[in-house]
RODO-2510 file (C-alpha; in nm, 4 decimals, decimal comma):
residues 289
     n   res          X          Y          Z
     1     m    -1,6078     0,7417    -1,3574
     2     q    -1,5540     1,1131    -1,2436
     3     k    -1,4209     1,2858    -1,5331
     4     k    -1,2219     1,4604    -1,3795
     5     f    -0,9945     1,1052    -1,3319
     6     n    -0,7589     1,1170    -1,6558
     7     l    -0,8021     0,7388    -1,7691
     8     k    -0,4378     0,7036    -1,9052
     9     s    -0,2204     0,8727    -1,6541
    10     f    -0,4025     0,8502    -1,3085
    11     n    -0,1314     0,8455    -1,0773
    12     l    -0,2692     0,9472    -0,6707
    13     y     0,0758     1,1478    -0,5926
    14     e     0,0210     1,3560    -0,9639
    15     y    -0,3459     1,3946    -0,8732
    16     l    -0,3673     1,5170    -0,4653
    17     k    -0,0344     1,7507    -0,5809
    18     h    -0,2475     1,8805    -0,8622
    19     q    -0,5404     1,9529    -0,6178
    20     n    -0,3210     2,1127    -0,3898
    21     a    -0,1727     2,3543    -0,5583
    22     h     0,1606     2,1835    -0,5183
    23     s     0,5051     2,2838    -0,7238
    24     f     0,5870     2,0497    -0,9232
    25     n     0,9181     2,1494    -0,9417
    26     l     1,0103     1,9230    -0,5318
    27     p     0,9412     1,5025    -0,5811
    28     f     0,7338     1,5401    -0,2913
    29     f     0,4190     1,5858    -0,1514
    30     l     0,2633     1,6755     0,1941
    31     a    -0,0472     1,5614     0,2754
    32     d    -0,3084     1,6051     0,5746
    33     s    -0,6163     1,5267     0,7038
    34     q    -0,7907     1,8620     0,4714
    35     t    -0,6108     1,6743     0,1967
    36     y    -0,8865     1,3388     0,1439
    37     q    -1,1749     1,5277     0,2046
    38     s    -1,2203     1,6862    -0,1431
    39     a    -1,0150     1,3977    -0,3339
    40     h    -1,2966     1,0937    -0,3250
    41     v    -1,0383     0,8226    -0,4601
    42     n    -1,2512     0,5754    -0,2808
    43     f    -1,1707     0,2783    -0,5447
    44     p    -0,8795     0,1029    -0,4949
    45     f    -0,5437     0,2399    -0,6364
    46     r    -0,1526     0,2062    -0,8205
    47     t     0,0542     0,3194    -0,6089
    48     f     0,3358     0,5733    -0,8623
    49     a     0,5436     0,6645    -0,5208
    50     y     0,6823     0,6193    -0,1666
    51     g     0,3994     0,7318     0,0878
    52     l     0,5160     0,7408     0,4649
    53     g     0,2687     0,8491     0,6705
    54     i     0,1340     0,8688     1,1054
    55     t    -0,1727     0,9174     1,2596
    56     y    -0,2548     1,1172     1,5368
    57     t    -0,5675     1,0256     1,6231
    58     g    -0,8626     0,7858     1,5332
    59     k    -0,9614     0,4699     1,6932
    60     g    -0,9640     0,1978     1,3713
    61     e    -1,0508     0,2826     1,0004
    62     i    -0,9538     0,0290     0,7731
    63     f    -0,6939     0,0764     0,4849
    64     k    -0,6455    -0,2415     0,2460
    65     i    -0,2873    -0,2628     0,1155
    66     g    -0,3429    -0,5410    -0,1502
    67     s    -0,6193    -0,7878    -0,0135
    68     t    -0,4597    -0,7180     0,3656
    69     d    -0,6916    -0,5629     0,6029
    70     y    -0,5065    -0,2536     0,7830
    71     t    -0,6038    -0,1175     1,0970
    72     l    -0,5054     0,2767     1,2113
    73     r    -0,5827     0,4479     1,4964
    74     s    -0,3880     0,6712     1,7058
    75     h     0,0286     0,6482     1,6201
    76     s    -0,0045     0,3524     1,2961
    77     l     0,2792     0,4668     1,1050
    78     t     0,1859     0,3861     0,7724
    79     t     0,4746     0,3311     0,4739
    80     v     0,3774     0,2062     0,0705
    81     g     0,5517     0,1360    -0,1741
    82     p     0,5076     0,2283    -0,5418
    83     g     0,3221    -0,0695    -0,7535
    84     m     0,1244    -0,1358    -0,4764
    85     v    -0,2565    -0,1332    -0,4757
    86     c    -0,4518     0,0202    -0,1796
    87     q    -0,7640     0,1566    -0,1556
    88     w    -0,9440     0,3386     0,2239
    89     t    -1,2089     0,2169     0,2915
    90     g    -1,3727     0,4756     0,4693
    91     n    -1,3389     0,8880     0,5048
    92     y    -0,9797     0,8587     0,6647
    93     t    -1,0156     1,2152     0,8835
    94     a    -0,8062     1,1066     1,1278
    95     e    -0,5543     1,3832     1,2295
    96     h    -0,2141     1,2879     1,0503
    97     d     0,0861     1,3639     0,8679
    98     t     0,1712     1,2358     0,5431
    99     v     0,5234     1,2521     0,2984
   100     y     0,4818     1,0677    -0,0483
   101     f     0,7854     1,0860    -0,2597
   102     t     0,9662     0,9310    -0,5270
   103     e     1,3542     0,8282    -0,5971
   104     e     1,3788     1,1550    -0,7990
   105     l     1,4372     1,3046    -0,4361
   106     f     1,7159     1,1516    -0,3580
   107     e     1,8971     1,1630    -0,7654
   108     g     2,2808     1,2233    -0,6924
   109     m     2,2804     1,0464    -0,3225
   110     h     2,3162     0,7555    -0,1639
   111     a     1,9524     0,7033    -0,0222
   112     k     1,8776     0,5876    -0,3049
   113     s     2,0270     0,1923    -0,2688
   114     f     1,9036     0,2719     0,1120
   115     l     1,5576     0,3280    -0,0107
   116     n     1,5465     0,0231    -0,2256
   117     s     1,6844    -0,1654     0,0974
   118     l     1,3405    -0,0743     0,3644
   119     s     1,1454    -0,3750     0,3509
   120     f     0,8327    -0,2557     0,4768
   121     f     0,7807    -0,0632     0,1273
   122     f     0,7331    -0,3690    -0,0692
   123     h     0,5621    -0,6636    -0,0967
   124     g     0,5398    -0,8374     0,2485
   125     g     0,6255    -0,5603     0,4350
   126     n     0,5747    -0,4535     0,7693
   127     h     0,3326    -0,1828     0,6448
   128     v     0,1192    -0,0787     0,9570
   129     i     0,3228    -0,1181     1,3156
   130     q     0,2619     0,0799     1,6045
   131     l     0,4341     0,3615     1,7383
   132     t     0,5195     0,4905     2,1786
   133     e     0,4250     0,8198     2,2333
   134     e     0,7810     0,9037     2,2680
   135     q     0,8175     0,8126     1,9388
   136     v     0,5368     0,9951     1,7613
   137     k     0,6784     1,2934     1,9253
   138     k     1,0479     1,2079     1,7104
   139     m     0,8176     1,1930     1,4312
   140     r     0,6187     1,5004     1,4349
   141     s     0,9104     1,7353     1,4366
   142     l     1,0587     1,6422     1,1308
   143     f     0,7336     1,6412     0,9761
   144     d     0,6979     2,0150     1,1248
   145     l     1,0628     2,0911     1,0071
   146     l     0,9347     2,0333     0,6576
   147     k     0,6633     2,1755     0,7130
   148     v     0,8314     2,4900     0,7450
   149     l     1,1299     2,3939     0,4280
   150     k     0,8647     2,2238     0,2256
   151     d     0,9906     2,5050    -0,0680
   152     d     1,3738     2,4870     0,0282
   153     k     1,4025     2,1986    -0,2593
   154     e     1,8119     2,1841    -0,0714
   155     t     1,6949     2,0808     0,2453
   156     i     1,4305     1,8887     0,2030
   157     p     1,6288     1,4998     0,1025
   158     g     1,7525     1,5364     0,3962
   159     i     1,5014     1,5896     0,6549
   160     v     1,2273     1,3017     0,4522
   161     y     1,6215     1,0938     0,4764
   162     s     1,5988     1,1765     0,8161
   163     l     1,2114     1,0748     0,8484
   164     l     1,3766     0,6883     0,6517
   165     s     1,6306     0,6680     0,9151
   166     l     1,3532     0,6818     1,1554
   167     v     1,1137     0,4434     1,0458
   168     n     1,3764     0,2074     0,9829
   169     t     1,5086     0,2373     1,3980
   170     f     1,1102     0,1997     1,4472
   171     h     1,0760    -0,0946     1,2410
   172     s     1,3813    -0,2401     1,3414
   173     i     1,2675    -0,2558     1,7413
   174     h     0,9424    -0,3506     1,6264
   175     k     1,0314    -0,6753     1,4970
   176     d     1,2786    -0,7441     1,8155
   177     r     1,0309    -0,7590     1,9810
   178     p     0,9887    -1,0544     2,2421
   179     r     0,7919    -1,2827     2,0746
   180     n     0,6842    -1,6628     2,1728
   181     a     0,8479    -1,9094     1,9283
   182     v     0,5188    -2,0240     1,7382
   183     v     0,3965    -1,6612     1,6612
   184     s     0,6900    -1,5458     1,5245
   185     r     0,6730    -1,8080     1,3271
   186     r     0,2918    -1,8091     1,1711
   187     e     0,4465    -1,4803     1,0932
   188     e     0,7118    -1,5545     0,9258
   189     i     0,4918    -1,7764     0,6885
   190     t     0,2651    -1,4391     0,6380
   191     q     0,4582    -1,1830     0,5491
   192     e     0,6773    -1,4325     0,2656
   193     f     0,3369    -1,5385     0,1414
   194     r     0,2129    -1,1736     0,0798
   195     k     0,5475    -1,1416    -0,1158
   196     l     0,4866    -1,4739    -0,2955
   197     v     0,1552    -1,3626    -0,4412
   198     g     0,2993    -0,9795    -0,4895
   199     e     0,5572    -1,1733    -0,7809
   200     h     0,4132    -1,4366    -0,9576
   201     f    -0,0192    -1,3609    -0,8988
   202     i    -0,0574    -1,3183    -1,2262
   203     r     0,0863    -1,6908    -1,3115
   204     n    -0,0137    -1,9019    -0,9921
   205     k    -0,3174    -1,8259    -0,8175
   206     e    -0,3256    -2,2179    -0,6783
   207     v    -0,2497    -2,2164    -0,2493
   208     s    -0,0273    -2,5419    -0,3510
   209     f     0,1750    -2,3133    -0,5559
   210     y     0,2497    -2,1343    -0,2679
   211     a     0,2462    -2,3907     0,0121
   212     g     0,4803    -2,5893    -0,1849
   213     k     0,7315    -2,2439    -0,2276
   214     l     0,7217    -2,2371     0,1121
   215     n     0,7589    -2,6052     0,2460
   216     i     0,4332    -2,6437     0,3669
   217     t     0,0618    -2,8054     0,3139
   218     p    -0,1521    -2,6003     0,2057
   219     k    -0,4385    -2,6918     0,4595
   220     y    -0,1253    -2,5681     0,7390
   221     l    -0,1396    -2,2354     0,4951
   222     s    -0,4735    -2,1404     0,5673
   223     e    -0,4979    -2,2190     0,8745
   224     v    -0,1941    -1,9728     0,9611
   225     l    -0,3790    -1,7342     0,7079
   226     q    -0,7070    -1,6902     0,8566
   227     v    -0,5480    -1,6812     1,2428
   228     e    -0,3137    -1,4128     1,1633
   229     l    -0,5180    -1,2364     0,8791
   230     g    -0,8104    -1,3850     0,9577
   231     k    -0,9160    -1,5274     0,5918
   232     s    -0,7973    -1,8165     0,3545
   233     a    -0,5301    -1,8803     0,2043
   234     k    -0,7600    -1,9111    -0,1515
   235     n    -0,9580    -1,5983    -0,0676
   236     f    -0,6646    -1,3989     0,0228
   237     i    -0,5058    -1,5000    -0,3800
   238     d    -0,8687    -1,4155    -0,5389
   239     e    -0,8426    -1,0769    -0,3001
   240     f    -0,4806    -0,9826    -0,4230
   241     v    -0,6262    -1,0344    -0,8258
   242     m    -0,9983    -0,8593    -0,7389
   243     m    -0,7684    -0,5241    -0,6563
   244     e    -0,4973    -0,5416    -0,9310
   245     a    -0,8750    -0,5363    -1,1984
   246     k    -1,0231    -0,3280    -1,0188
   247     s    -0,7947    -0,0490    -1,0355
   248     l    -0,6984    -0,0862    -1,3960
   249     l    -1,0609    -0,0751    -1,4191
   250     r    -0,9748     0,2631    -1,2785
   251     q    -0,6624     0,4033    -1,3457
   252     t    -0,6060     0,2876    -1,7106
   253     t    -0,8072     0,2482    -2,0183
   254     m    -0,6697    -0,1371    -2,1473
   255     t    -0,9436    -0,2969    -2,2145
   256     i    -1,0657    -0,5661    -2,0452
   257     q    -0,9998    -0,8701    -2,3314
   258     e    -0,6365    -0,6429    -2,2468
   259     i    -0,6789    -0,6688    -1,8217
   260     c    -0,8273    -0,9790    -1,8256
   261     h    -0,4425    -1,1118    -2,0086
   262     c    -0,2859    -0,8684    -1,7629
   263     l    -0,3794    -1,0882    -1,4745
   264     g    -0,3392    -1,4350    -1,6595
   265     f    -0,6912    -1,5622    -1,6583
   266     e    -0,7704    -1,7900    -1,9437
   267     d    -1,0283    -1,6130    -2,1356
   268     a    -1,2418    -1,2972    -2,1287
   269     s    -1,5417    -1,4936    -1,9874
   270     h    -1,3367    -1,6634    -1,6912
   271     f    -1,1947    -1,3388    -1,6133
   272     t    -1,5802    -1,1885    -1,5802
   273     k    -1,6842    -1,5000    -1,4046
   274     s    -1,4485    -1,4628    -1,1526
   275     f    -1,5132    -1,0326    -1,0702
   276     k    -1,8977    -1,1363    -1,0404
   277     k    -1,8392    -1,3421    -0,8378
   278     h    -1,5791    -1,1872    -0,6400
   279     t    -1,7462    -0,8089    -0,6406
   280     q    -2,1185    -0,8770    -0,7844
   281     n    -2,0599    -0,6742    -1,1107
   282     t    -1,9781    -0,7610    -1,4016
   283     p    -1,6077    -0,5815    -1,5157
   284     a    -1,8111    -0,2985    -1,7427
   285     q    -2,0056    -0,2295    -1,4911
   286     y    -1,7622    -0,1324    -1,2651
   287     r    -1,5877     0,0541    -1,4253
   288     k    -1,8957     0,3149    -1,5018
   289     g    -1,8995     0,3338    -1,1570
***
């Protein structure tokens, strides 16, 4: 583990603000391709803020959210909310603009309730969609305005709210695009499954539990996920749990025993065996880096 991280409170949003000497008086932060060059955050991390980004260049870098792999390329719109475990699998050198912010940004505004209604920030949501050239231009114009007025605390909330409204419109258009019934149903199952895993993975790690919730067979659930995500339901659940474990091992000072109980394992031995099976390292070895 790199010594510069405080394990008791490592928070990517605050870490990036500190690294870039950004004002802590404003509950938001702007990031671009230069921001991550010196960050070296190459492990799964839990988010404590909302993140909204648009990629202008790139041919396909993988960004993991939970155990779902998203390919970021030119014109990718990415949205992530607090409490999600994410990981960059590359250096993410593509040109992009990203804004991080917390609910405090909208203190006293009705925008807080609007924020909580945006499904693309939460488990099961569609976190990455492709935009058209015209849509990217609209996004870029708001980001440019945000850069010009980044020190104006009275103006920032309104611009970020405008970004959220625009993104919500783009997601609505994307959702309503023509699709055949079979593909639509598979996507619906996948989305609901991802949401359910995010809510129940601590107590329920068996495929049958989720298949029952979805009123389909475990076999059909795995077949759908194999087509939509390239992995079986069991692999998805296991990867999701291991991403959570890696985050806790690197971001907190919790003991391995505490992490074991936090993730719903019967005992530390079972947790260690499962972790090593998926990562080729013991939890203690992974924590040391």
